[in-house]
C-alpha atoms as a printed R data frame, in Angstrom:
   type eleno elety resid chain resno       x      y       z
1  ATOM     1    CA   UNK     A     1  97.954 85.651  76.943
2  ATOM     2    CA   UNK     A     2  99.855 82.749  78.499
3  ATOM     3    CA   UNK     A     3  99.736 79.376  76.789
4  ATOM     4    CA   UNK     A     4 100.036 75.793  78.015
5  ATOM     5    CA   UNK     A     5 100.952 72.569  76.220
6  ATOM     6    CA   UNK     A     6  98.046 70.107  76.520
7  ATOM     7    CA   UNK     A     7  97.917 66.816  74.612
8  ATOM     8    CA   UNK     A     8 100.667 67.895  72.222
9  ATOM     9    CA   UNK     A     9  98.926 71.159  71.267
10 ATOM    10    CA   UNK     A    10  99.378 74.652  72.652
11 ATOM    11    CA   UNK     A    11  96.232 76.056  74.247
12 ATOM    12    CA   UNK     A    12  95.762 79.718  75.162
13 ATOM    13    CA   UNK     A    13  94.746 80.316  78.790
14 ATOM    14    CA   UNK     A    14  91.919 82.803  79.242
15 ATOM    15    CA   UNK     A    15  91.858 83.213  83.023
16 ATOM    16    CA   UNK     A    16  93.738 82.568  86.242
17 ATOM    17    CA   UNK     A    17  95.113 79.033  86.837
18 ATOM    18    CA   UNK     A    18  92.456 78.352  89.504
19 ATOM    19    CA   UNK     A    19  89.848 78.346  86.735
20 ATOM    20    CA   UNK     A    20  91.676 75.520  84.980
21 ATOM    21    CA   UNK     A    21  91.501 72.949  87.782
22 ATOM    22    CA   UNK     A    22  94.225 74.186  90.133
23 ATOM    23    CA   UNK     A    23  92.636 74.244  93.606
24 ATOM    24    CA   UNK     A    24  92.653 77.431  95.635
25 ATOM    25    CA   UNK     A    25  94.501 76.434  98.798
26 ATOM    26    CA   UNK     A    26  93.991 79.701 100.666
27 ATOM    27    CA   UNK     A    27  90.246 80.259 100.794
28 ATOM    28    CA   UNK     A    28  88.581 83.056 102.760
29 ATOM    29    CA   UNK     A    29  87.512 80.623 105.489
30 ATOM    30    CA   UNK     A    30  90.964 79.074 105.729
31 ATOM    31    CA   UNK     A    31  92.640 82.499 105.972
32 ATOM    32    CA   UNK     A    32  90.340 83.515 108.819
33 ATOM    33    CA   UNK     A    33  90.784 80.286 110.812
34 ATOM    34    CA   UNK     A    34  94.514 79.563 110.388
35 ATOM    35    CA   UNK     A    35  96.409 79.841 113.673
36 ATOM    36    CA   UNK     A    36  99.477 77.650 113.064
37 ATOM    37    CA   UNK     A    37 102.677 79.764 112.842
38 ATOM    38    CA   UNK     A    38 104.557 79.602 109.532
39 ATOM    39    CA   UNK     A    39 104.126 80.392 105.858
40 ATOM    40    CA   UNK     A    40 100.945 79.115 104.215
41 ATOM    41    CA   UNK     A    41 101.019 79.128 100.393
42 ATOM    42    CA   UNK     A    42  98.235 79.099  97.814
43 ATOM    43    CA   UNK     A    43 100.498 77.227  95.384
44 ATOM    44    CA   UNK     A    44 100.555 80.123  92.927
45 ATOM    45    CA   UNK     A    45 103.039 82.441  94.650
46 ATOM    46    CA   UNK     A    46 100.783 84.073  97.243
47 ATOM    47    CA   UNK     A    47 101.371 83.231 100.886
48 ATOM    48    CA   UNK     A    48 100.261 84.223 104.373
49 ATOM    49    CA   UNK     A    49 102.841 84.291 107.154
50 ATOM    50    CA   UNK     A    50 101.613 83.794 110.725
51 ATOM    51    CA   UNK     A    51 104.050 84.584 113.528
52 ATOM    52    CA   UNK     A    52 104.268 82.797 116.886
53 ATOM    53    CA   UNK     A    53 102.642 85.866 118.458
54 ATOM    54    CA   UNK     A    54  99.710 85.546 116.025
55 ATOM    55    CA   UNK     A    55 100.642 88.384 113.656
56 ATOM    56    CA   UNK     A    56  99.570 87.970 110.039
57 ATOM    57    CA   UNK     A    57 101.652 89.299 107.151
C-alpha cells in the first residue's frame, strides 16, 4: 500500500487519492458536457482530449 507523510508521521493510504480530499476534476457530467478543444486532466494522470472537430480520445 502507498504511504503519505502527514504531520511528521507516515500514514498508510487505503484507497484512491480522491477519497482523501483530492477533488475529482473529471466527473461524469463534466465529461459529457465538455466541448472546448484540448486536453482536460483529472489531476491524477487521467485526461480527456477533445479535438477541434469534436472527437474525444
